[in-house]
KEKE-3310 file (N, C-alpha, C; in steps of 0.2 Angstrom, whole numbers, plus 5000, padded with zeros to 4 digits):
npx = (5030:5034:5034:5037:5029:5020:5013:5001:4998:4999:4991:4982:4978:4986:4999:4999:4997:5008:5018:5016:5018:5031:5032:5035:5031:5022:5017:5000:5000:5013:5020:5032:5031:5040:5043:5031:5030:5040:5035:5027:5014:5002:4995:4982:4978:4971:4960:4942:4936:4948:4953:4950:4956:4970:4972:4970:4981:4992:4990:4996:5009:5008:5006:5002:5008:5006:4997:4984:4976:4963:4957:4945:4929:4917:4917:4918:4927:4927:4932:4945:4946:4954:4967:4964:4962:4975:4979:4982:4979:4965:4958:4949:4952:4946:4948:4939:4939:4940:4950:4959:4971:4989:4992:4982:4974:4976:4977:4968:4957:4945:4947:4939:4938:4939:4940:4949:4958:4972:4972:4965:4972:4984:4979:4974:4986:4992:4983:4985:4998:4996:4990:4977:4959:4951:4938:4931:4921:4910:4906:4908:4902:4889:4879:4885:4896:4888:4883:4895:4899:4888:4890:4903:4904:4892:4893:4903:4898:4888:4895:4902:4891:4888:4900:4900:4888:4893:4904:4896:4891:4901:4913:4930:4936:4946:4945:4931:4931:4939:4931:4919:4925:4930:4917:4912:4921:4918:4905:4908:4916:4906:4897:4906:4908:4896:4887:4873:4855:4859:4869:4864:4861:4854:4841:4830:4831:4828:4815:4812:4803:4801:4814:4818:4809:4814:4827:4824:4818:4828:4838:4830:4832:4845:4851:4844:4847:4854:4844:4835:4843:4843:4829:4829:4837:4831:4820:4827:4834:4824:4819:4829:4829:4816:4819:4827:4818:4810:4794:4777:4770:4780:4786:4776:4775:4788:4787:4777:4784:4793:4785:4779:4786:4787:4786:4779:4780:4790:4793:4781:4771:4758)
npy = (4712:4705:4711:4728:4741:4756:4769:4781:4796:4805:4804:4799:4785:4781:4783:4774:4761:4761:4760:4747:4738:4742:4751:4763:4780:4793:4809:4815:4824:4827:4817:4807:4801:4791:4784:4778:4770:4761:4753:4738:4737:4749:4759:4769:4782:4793:4808:4804:4812:4814:4803:4798:4808:4806:4793:4795:4803:4794:4784:4784:4779:4766:4748:4730:4724:4730:4733:4742:4749:4757:4765:4769:4767:4771:4771:4762:4751:4758:4771:4769:4767:4772:4767:4753:4753:4754:4741:4738:4729:4731:4736:4737:4742:4743:4748:4743:4753:4766:4778:4788:4793:4791:4781:4772:4756:4743:4729:4714:4720:4723:4721:4726:4719:4720:4716:4712:4696:4697:4709:4707:4697:4705:4715:4707:4702:4714:4717:4706:4709:4719:4713:4711:4705:4698:4702:4697:4704:4712:4726:4739:4756:4768:4763:4753:4761:4771:4763:4760:4773:4777:4769:4772:4786:4789:4783:4790:4803:4801:4797:4809:4816:4809:4810:4824:4825:4818:4827:4838:4833:4834:4826:4825:4831:4822:4810:4807:4805:4794:4785:4784:4779:4767:4761:4761:4752:4740:4738:4736:4724:4715:4715:4709:4697:4690:4695:4704:4703:4700:4707:4719:4728:4736:4747:4748:4736:4727:4730:4740:4752:4762:4767:4772:4782:4790:4793:4802:4812:4817:4821:4831:4841:4844:4844:4847:4845:4833:4825:4825:4818:4806:4802:4801:4790:4780:4772:4764:4756:4750:4742:4733:4727:4721:4712:4704:4698:4705:4707:4711:4718:4724:4732:4741:4748:4754:4762:4771:4777:4784:4794:4792:4798:4800:4786:4771:4759:4744:4739:4745:4741:4744)
npz = (4851:4836:4823:4817:4826:4824:4833:4830:4837:4852:4863:4878:4877:4865:4870:4881:4874:4865:4875:4880:4869:4865:4855:4842:4845:4838:4833:4829:4819:4816:4811:4802:4785:4781:4792:4794:4783:4785:4795:4801:4807:4809:4821:4823:4834:4837:4840:4836:4825:4817:4812:4799:4790:4794:4790:4776:4774:4776:4768:4754:4756:4759:4757:4752:4763:4775:4790:4796:4810:4819:4834:4838:4846:4841:4827:4812:4801:4789:4789:4786:4773:4763:4766:4764:4751:4746:4748:4760:4776:4786:4802:4817:4834:4849:4865:4879:4890:4903:4900:4909:4912:4908:4915:4917:4918:4907:4908:4910:4905:4892:4874:4860:4844:4827:4809:4794:4792:4795:4801:4812:4819:4821:4830:4840:4845:4850:4860:4869:4872:4880:4891:4890:4888:4874:4862:4848:4836:4825:4831:4832:4832:4833:4842:4849:4855:4862:4872:4879:4883:4890:4902:4906:4906:4912:4925:4930:4931:4940:4951:4954:4959:4970:4977:4980:4988:5000:5003:5007:5018:5026:5024:5020:5004:4996:5004:5001:4988:4987:4994:4987:4975:4979:4981:4968:4962:4969:4963:4950:4951:4955:4944:4935:4941:4945:4936:4928:4931:4944:4951:4956:4970:4985:4991:4981:4975:4985:4987:4996:5000:5009:5013:5001:4999:5010:5006:4995:5001:5009:4999:4993:5002:5003:4990:4975:4962:4963:4967:4956:4947:4954:4953:4939:4936:4943:4936:4928:4937:4944:4934:4932:4945:4944:4934:4941:4950:4958:4966:4960:4970:4978:4968:4964:4976:4977:4966:4970:4981:4973:4968:4956:4945:4929:4929:4922:4925:4924:4907:4903:4912:4923)
capx = (5028:5040:5033:5038:5023:5020:5007:5001:4994:5002:4986:4983:4978:4992:5005:4998:4998:5015:5022:5015:5021:5037:5031:5037:5025:5023:5011:4995:5001:5020:5024:5036:5028:5045:5042:5025:5032:5045:5032:5022:5008:5001:4989:4980:4975:4969:4952:4938:4936:4954:4955:4950:4961:4976:4972:4972:4988:4997:4989:5001:5016:5006:5005:4999:5012:5005:4991:4982:4971:4961:4955:4938:4923:4911:4918:4920:4933:4926:4936:4951:4945:4960:4972:4962:4963:4982:4980:4983:4974:4963:4954:4947:4954:4944:4949:4933:4943:4940:4957:4959:4978:4993:4993:4976:4976:4973:4977:4962:4951:4943:4948:4934:4942:4936:4944:4951:4961:4978:4971:4962:4978:4989:4976:4974:4993:4993:4979:4988:5004:4993:4987:4969:4955:4949:4931:4931:4915:4909:4901:4910:4898:4886:4875:4890:4899:4884:4883:4901:4899:4883:4893:4909:4903:4887:4895:4908:4894:4884:4900:4903:4885:4889:4906:4897:4884:4898:4907:4891:4890:4907:4919:4935:4936:4950:4942:4925:4932:4941:4926:4915:4929:4929:4911:4911:4925:4914:4900:4912:4918:4900:4895:4910:4908:4889:4883:4866:4853:4861:4874:4860:4860:4851:4834:4825:4832:4825:4808:4812:4800:4802:4821:4818:4806:4818:4832:4821:4817:4835:4841:4827:4834:4852:4853:4839:4850:4855:4837:4833:4847:4840:4823:4830:4839:4826:4816:4831:4836:4818:4819:4834:4826:4811:4822:4830:4813:4806:4787:4773:4768:4785:4787:4771:4777:4793:4784:4773:4789:4796:4781:4777:4788:4789:4786:4773:4782:4795:4790:4774:4767:4755)
capy = (4710:4704:4716:4735:4745:4763:4772:4788:4799:4805:4805:4794:4779:4780:4782:4768:4756:4761:4758:4740:4734:4745:4754:4770:4784:4799:4814:4814:4829:4828:4810:4806:4796:4786:4780:4774:4765:4756:4749:4733:4738:4756:4760:4776:4783:4800:4809:4801:4816:4815:4796:4797:4812:4803:4787:4797:4805:4789:4779:4784:4775:4759:4742:4725:4721:4734:4732:4748:4749:4763:4763:4772:4763:4774:4771:4756:4750:4762:4777:4767:4765:4774:4762:4747:4754:4753:4734:4736:4725:4736:4734:4742:4739:4747:4745:4745:4756:4773:4780:4795:4795:4787:4775:4768:4749:4739:4722:4711:4724:4720:4725:4724:4719:4718:4718:4706:4691:4699:4715:4704:4694:4710:4718:4702:4702:4720:4716:4701:4712:4724:4708:4712:4700:4700:4700:4698:4705:4718:4729:4746:4761:4773:4760:4750:4766:4773:4758:4761:4780:4777:4766:4775:4793:4790:4781:4796:4808:4799:4797:4816:4818:4806:4814:4831:4824:4817:4833:4843:4830:4835:4822:4829:4829:4816:4804:4806:4802:4787:4781:4782:4775:4760:4758:4759:4746:4734:4736:4733:4717:4711:4714:4705:4690:4687:4697:4707:4708:4698:4712:4724:4728:4742:4747:4746:4728:4724:4732:4744:4758:4767:4769:4776:4789:4794:4796:4807:4818:4820:4824:4837:4846:4845:4845:4845:4842:4826:4822:4824:4812:4800:4801:4799:4783:4775:4768:4759:4752:4746:4737:4728:4724:4717:4706:4700:4694:4709:4705:4716:4722:4728:4737:4746:4752:4758:4768:4776:4781:4789:4799:4790:4803:4797:4779:4768:4752:4741:4736:4747:4739:4749)
capz = (4845:4831:4818:4820:4827:4825:4835:4828:4842:4858:4869:4884:4874:4861:4874:4884:4870:4863:4880:4881:4864:4863:4848:4841:4846:4834:4834:4824:4813:4814:4809:4796:4781:4780:4798:4793:4777:4788:4800:4799:4810:4811:4825:4823:4840:4837:4841:4831:4819:4813:4810:4791:4787:4795:4786:4769:4773:4776:4763:4748:4757:4761:4752:4756:4769:4781:4794:4799:4815:4823:4841:4840:4846:4837:4820:4809:4796:4783:4789:4784:4766:4759:4767:4761:4743:4744:4749:4767:4780:4791:4807:4823:4840:4854:4872:4883:4896:4904:4901:4912:4913:4905:4920:4917:4918:4902:4910:4912:4902:4885:4868:4855:4838:4820:4803:4790:4796:4797:4806:4819:4822:4824:4835:4846:4848:4854:4866:4873:4875:4886:4895:4890:4885:4867:4860:4841:4834:4821:4835:4832:4829:4838:4847:4854:4858:4867:4878:4883:4885:4896:4908:4908:4908:4917:4932:4933:4933:4947:4956:4956:4963:4977:4981:4982:4994:5005:5005:5010:5025:5030:5022:5016:4997:4995:5007:4998:4981:4987:4996:4981:4970:4981:4980:4961:4961:4971:4959:4944:4953:4956:4937:4931:4944:4945:4930:4929:4936:4951:4954:4959:4977:4988:4993:4976:4974:4991:4988:5003:4998:5014:5012:4994:5001:5014:5001:4991:5006:5011:4994:4992:5007:5002:4983:4971:4956:4964:4968:4949:4945:4957:4950:4932:4935:4947:4932:4926:4943:4945:4928:4934:4950:4941:4931:4947:4953:4963:4965:4958:4975:4979:4962:4965:4982:4975:4961:4974:4984:4969:4966:4949:4941:4923:4929:4921:4927:4919:4901:4902:4917:4927)
cpx = (5034:5040:5034:5031:5024:5013:5007:4996:4997:4997:4987:4983:4984:4998:5005:5000:5005:5019:5022:5018:5028:5037:5034:5031:5027:5016:5006:4996:5008:5024:5027:5032:5033:5045:5036:5027:5036:5041:5028:5015:5007:4995:4988:4976:4974:4962:4948:4938:4942:4956:4955:4955:4968:4977:4974:4979:4993:4996:4994:5007:5014:5006:5003:5002:5010:4998:4990:4976:4969:4958:4949:4933:4917:4912:4920:4926:4933:4930:4943:4951:4951:4966:4970:4963:4970:4984:4982:4978:4972:4958:4953:4949:4952:4944:4943:4936:4942:4947:4958:4966:4982:4994:4987:4977:4972:4973:4970:4955:4950:4944:4943:4937:4937:4940:4945:4956:4968:4977:4969:4968:4983:4986:4976:4981:4995:4989:4982:4995:5002:4990:4980:4966:4953:4942:4932:4924:4914:4904:4902:4905:4894:4883:4880:4894:4895:4883:4889:4901:4894:4886:4898:4908:4897:4889:4899:4903:4890:4889:4902:4897:4886:4895:4903:4893:4888:4901:4903:4890:4896:4913:4924:4935:4939:4947:4935:4926:4935:4936:4921:4918:4929:4923:4910:4915:4922:4908:4903:4913:4912:4897:4899:4909:4901:4885:4877:4861:4856:4866:4870:4859:4856:4844:4829:4825:4828:4818:4807:4810:4801:4809:4821:4815:4810:4824:4830:4820:4823:4838:4837:4829:4841:4854:4848:4841:4852:4849:4834:4837:4844:4834:4824:4832:4835:4823:4821:4833:4830:4817:4823:4832:4821:4814:4825:4825:4809:4798:4783:4771:4773:4787:4782:4773:4783:4791:4780:4778:4793:4791:4778:4780:4791:4789:4779:4774:4786:4791:4783:4769:4764:4755)
cpy = (4710:4710:4723:4738:4752:4765:4779:4791:4799:4806:4799:4787:4777:4779:4776:4761:4755:4758:4750:4736:4737:4748:4761:4774:4791:4803:4813:4818:4829:4822:4810:4800:4790:4781:4775:4768:4760:4751:4743:4734:4745:4756:4768:4778:4790:4801:4806:4805:4816:4808:4796:4802:4809:4797:4790:4800:4800:4784:4779:4779:4768:4754:4736:4722:4725:4732:4739:4747:4756:4760:4766:4767:4765:4773:4764:4756:4755:4768:4775:4765:4766:4770:4756:4747:4753:4745:4733:4733:4731:4733:4739:4738:4744:4745:4748:4747:4763:4775:4787:4798:4790:4780:4771:4761:4746:4732:4720:4715:4720:4724:4722:4725:4717:4720:4712:4702:4694:4705:4712:4701:4699:4713:4713:4702:4708:4719:4711:4704:4717:4719:4709:4706:4703:4697:4702:4698:4712:4723:4737:4751:4764:4769:4757:4756:4770:4769:4759:4768:4780:4774:4770:4782:4794:4788:4787:4801:4807:4799:4804:4818:4815:4809:4821:4830:4823:4823:4838:4840:4831:4830:4825:4826:4823:4810:4802:4803:4795:4782:4779:4778:4768:4757:4756:4753:4740:4732:4733:4725:4713:4710:4709:4698:4687:4690:4701:4703:4706:4703:4718:4723:4735:4741:4745:4738:4724:4725:4737:4751:4764:4770:4774:4782:4793:4797:4802:4814:4821:4824:4831:4843:4848:4847:4843:4843:4835:4822:4821:4818:4805:4797:4798:4792:4778:4770:4762:4754:4747:4741:4732:4724:4719:4711:4701:4696:4698:4708:4712:4721:4727:4734:4742:4751:4757:4764:4773:4780:4786:4794:4798:4795:4799:4789:4776:4760:4749:4738:4738:4745:4745:4748)
cpz = (4840:4826:4821:4820:4828:4827:4834:4833:4849:4864:4874:4881:4870:4865:4878:4880:4867:4868:4881:4876:4861:4856:4848:4841:4842:4835:4828:4818:4811:4813:4802:4792:4780:4786:4797:4788:4780:4793:4797:4801:4812:4815:4825:4829:4841:4838:4835:4824:4814:4810:4802:4788:4788:4791:4779:4769:4773:4771:4757:4750:4759:4755:4756:4762:4775:4784:4797:4804:4817:4829:4843:4840:4842:4830:4818:4805:4790:4783:4787:4776:4762:4760:4764:4753:4741:4745:4756:4771:4785:4796:4812:4829:4846:4861:4876:4890:4897:4905:4903:4913:4909:4909:4920:4915:4912:4903:4912:4910:4895:4879:4863:4848:4832:4815:4799:4795:4799:4802:4813:4822:4825:4830:4841:4849:4852:4860:4871:4876:4881:4891:4896:4887:4878:4865:4852:4838:4830:4825:4834:4828:4834:4843:4852:4858:4863:4873:4882:4886:4891:4902:4911:4911:4913:4924:4935:4935:4940:4952:4959:4960:4970:4981:4984:4988:5000:5008:5009:5017:5029:5029:5018:5008:4994:4997:5003:4991:4982:4990:4991:4976:4972:4980:4972:4959:4963:4966:4952:4945:4953:4948:4934:4934:4943:4939:4933:4927:4943:4954:4957:4966:4979:4989:4987:4975:4979:4991:4994:5001:5003:5014:5006:4996:5005:5010:4998:4995:5008:5005:4992:4996:5005:4995:4978:4964:4957:4964:4961:4946:4948:4954:4943:4932:4939:4942:4930:4931:4944:4940:4930:4940:4948:4938:4936:4951:4958:4961:4963:4964:4977:4974:4963:4971:4981:4970:4965:4978:4980:4966:4959:4944:4935:4923:4927:4922:4922:4913:4900:4907:4921:4935)
residu = (MET:ALA:GLU:ARG:VAL:VAL:VAL:ILE:GLY:ARG:GLY:ARG:LEU:GLY:THR:ARG:VAL:ALA:ARG:ALA:VAL:SER:ALA:GLN:LEU:VAL:GLY:GLY:ARG:ASP:HIS:SER:LEU:GLU:VAL:VAL:ARG:ALA:ALA:GLY:VAL:ILE:VAL:ILE:ALA:VAL:PRO:ASP:PRO:ALA:ILE:GLU:SER:VAL:ALA:GLU:ARG:ILE:ALA:PRO:VAL:LEU:ASP:PRO:SER:HIS:VAL:VAL:LEU:HIS:CYS:ALA:GLY:SER:ARG:GLY:ARG:ASP:VAL:LEU:ALA:SER:CYS:ALA:ALA:ARG:GLY:ALA:SER:THR:GLY:VAL:MET:HIS:PRO:LEU:VAL:ALA:ILE:ALA:SER:GLU:GLU:SER:VAL:LEU:ALA:ASP:ARG:THR:PHE:VAL:ILE:ASP:GLY:ASP:GLU:ARG:ALA:ILE:ASP:ALA:ALA:SER:ARG:ILE:ALA:ARG:ALA:CYS:GLU:ALA:ARG:VAL:VAL:ILE:ALA:PRO:LEU:HIS:GLY:PRO:ALA:TYR:HIS:ALA:ALA:ALA:ALA:LEU:VAL:ALA:ASN:GLY:SER:THR:ALA:LEU:ALA:ALA:LEU:GLY:VAL:SER:ILE:LEU:GLU:ARG:LEU:GLY:VAL:PRO:SER:GLY:ASP:ALA:ALA:ARG:ALA:ILE:GLY:GLY:LEU:LEU:ALA:SER:VAL:ALA:GLN:ASN:VAL:ALA:SER:VAL:GLY:VAL:PRO:ARG:ALA:LEU:THR:GLY:PRO:ILE:ALA:ARG:GLY:ASP:ALA:GLN:THR:VAL:ALA:ARG:HIS:ARG:GLU:ALA:LEU:ALA:GLU:ILE:ASP:ARG:VAL:THR:LEU:ALA:ALA:TYR:ASP:ALA:VAL:ALA:PRO:SER:ILE:LEU:GLU:VAL:ALA:THR:ARG:ALA:GLY:LEU:ASP:GLY:ARG:ALA:GLN:ARG:ALA:ILE:ARG:ARG:ALA:LEU:GLY:ARG:ARG:GLY:LEU:SER:GLY:PRO:ARG:GLY:ALA:SER)
# end
């Protein structure tokens, strides 16, 4: 980027973004205000509860030439109000990426961006430098972030249960993690390429109640915690299968195989 960029926050995301745009990386607490003053674009990549206090700390050295972005999906532009009051352009730039390390891939992922015109432009240029896609929409807040957390954190929790079962069946830990990771990658590819509900596969999608019943019997013997997770997620799987065209008879058979635990059928059907 032609403008000088400063990234505040030395965490995984801040480090990754700074590397992509050749930005100066400073700590969330130990940064120099003169460094901020000299920048054109300031990216605040600190934990969500700290964003507003960092914004208030840098606000006195800002003017209308500056653009300030934060990277939190759960918060809107309002946490940058102190910067906006100084005339700075403000916006949000949230990467829909599960960043577990500094090597996590940003290319071909999606940055969800909102803000005023200059902030959107700056955030879009940063996203392009990361080789990411851009969605411009005022989505940031608890509901949007809950959707992201449900998928990213929920899939990791389910993967941990899957790895544990494979380990109990004798698969070495590393092999189990790679196998489940590959399975998750195939699911992600299907969601991206054919969308939902078409991406759904497996016995519930096929209406194979016998296999579902055998799953539950096996898990009851091996790990009842995993059985509880299986039963908890089954209504959502059945809902997607119904959207994909699973007929009523098959739906009823699946619900019987699941013991009707909390299931009244998709959209309240009996």
